[in-house]
N, C-alpha and C positions, 0 to 999 in steps of 0.2 A: 212243631211243638206239640207236646203231649197234652191231650184234654183230660182234665181230672174231674171226676164226679164228686159231689159232696154227699155226706151222710144226710139221709132224708128219713127221719123216723116216722113221718106221716105214712110211709109205705110199709112200715113194720107189720108183719102178720104171722102169728104163730098158730093159726087155726088148725094146722096139721097136727099139733101136739095134743094128744088125748090122754096122757098118763096121769093127768091131774084129777081125774074122776069127775063126778057130777058136782054142780055148784053147792048143793045142800051138804053133801058129804065133805067137801072142802071147808065149808063154813063151820060145820060141827067140829071137824078136826082142828081148825084154827082156834076155836074156843077152848077145846081140851088141851091143845098144845100150850096155849098161853097160861092156862090154869094149873096144869100138872107137870109140865116139862120145862118151859121157859119161865120158871118161877123157882122159889126156894123150896117147893114141895119135896119132902125127903123120902117118901115111902116107895121104894124100888118095885116091890111086888105089884103095887097099883099101876105104876108106869108100864110094867111089862104086860099086865092084863089089858090095859087100854090099847097098847100097840097091837096086841094080838086081835082085839076086837075090830081094829081098823085094817086088818089084813097083813100085818107084819109077821114074819116068822122069827120067833125069839126062842133061843136056847135056854138052858138051865144056868142058874147062878150068874146072870148078867147083872152088871152094876151100871146104873145110869145116874149120874150125879145131877145136882140142880142146874137150872138155867141152860139145859140142852134144847136146841131148836131142831125139830125134824119136820121137813116140808111135807112129805107124803109117806106115811107109814106103810101103805100098800106097795111101795117100791123099796122095802127094806127087809133084809134077812140078816139076822145076828146069830152067831153060833153060841156055843157053851163057853162059860168063863170069860166073857168079854167085858172089858171096862171101857166106859164112855165117860170122859171127864167133864168137869164144869165148863159151861159155855161153848161146848162143841156145837157146830152148825152143820147139820147134814142136809144139804140143799140137793135132795135127790129127785131131780127132774127125771133122771134115768134110774136104773137099779143100783143100789148099793148093797154089796154083800160083804159082811165082816165075819171072817171065819173064827173058829175056836181059838181061845187063849190069846186074842189080840187086844191091843190097847190103843185107843184114840184119846190122847191127852188133852188137857184143858185148853180151850180156845182154838183147837184145830178146826179146820174147815174141809169138808168133803164136798166139792163143787162139781155137780154133774152137768151144769149148764154154763154156756158162754155165748158170745156173739161173734159172728163172722165179720171181722173188721174190714175186709176187702169188699163187702157188699154194701151198696148205698142204703139198703133197707135194714142193715144191722141184723141179718137173719139169726135166729136162735140155732145154736148147735148143742146137741145133747149127747153125752157119752156115759156109759156105765162105769162104776168104780168097784174094784175088788180088793179087799184087804185080806190076804191069805193068812193061814194059820201062823200064830206066834209073832205076827208083825207088830210094829210099834210106830204109830204116827205121833211124833213129839208135840209138845205144847206150841200153840200158835202156828203149826205147820199147815200147809195147804196141799191137798191132793186135787189135781185138775181133772176135767172130764176125760174118760176113756183110759185112765191109768190103772194099772194093776200093781199093787205093792206085794212083792213076792214073799214067800214063806220066810218068816223070821227076819225080814228086812227091817231096817230102822230108818225113818225119816226124822232127822234131828230137829231140835227146836228152831222154829221160825223159818224152816226150809220150804221150798216149793217144788213138788213133784209134777213135772210136765210130761214125763215119759215113764214107761214101766220101770220099776225098781227090781233088780235081780234078787233072788232069794239069798239069805244069809249075808247080806251086804249092808253097809251103813252109808247113808247119803246125807249130804249137807249142802246148803247154799240155795241160791235162786238164780237160775234153775239148779235143782239139786244134782250133784254129781257124786259118784261113788268115791268115798275116801278110804275105806278099808273093809275087810271081811268082818262079819260078826261071829264071835266065838263065845258060846255060853258055857260057863263053868258051873259045876255043882255047888 
């Protein structure tokens, strides 16, 4: 008969994880994030300035709507002409790179962290996320750790990307599967 271990969160330890920065920096960012980002605050230029002050790389003509939540700006790179919609959650324990002309629609989640369900201590797993040029992450969609959304790919509304999405493709479902090619007309 197989012996099964149980989950034991008393053994959980993520001391190896150092990308969160020092405690004072995290606290200061928490206050700024709550005041200017995860709020109705509307002035985009101020948001971009604050992100840059905390180490984010921000391109020109970036749109950041209200109620966006960004865990660590020092792990964020955003290209030119990027749109980030209302209530987007960028849980960037790893690095998140959003390339030019991409859109992350309202309520989408970019999740760089997860837990190893096969380990009794529920170990932290971290993976980077890349949203390539011209890609679109639809409303309420989820991009999981370690996923690359290919150039001009689309992750449709409420879909979950658990693996890389091919360029110029449209994905749907949970887990997301390719349903057709993306063709852009003038």
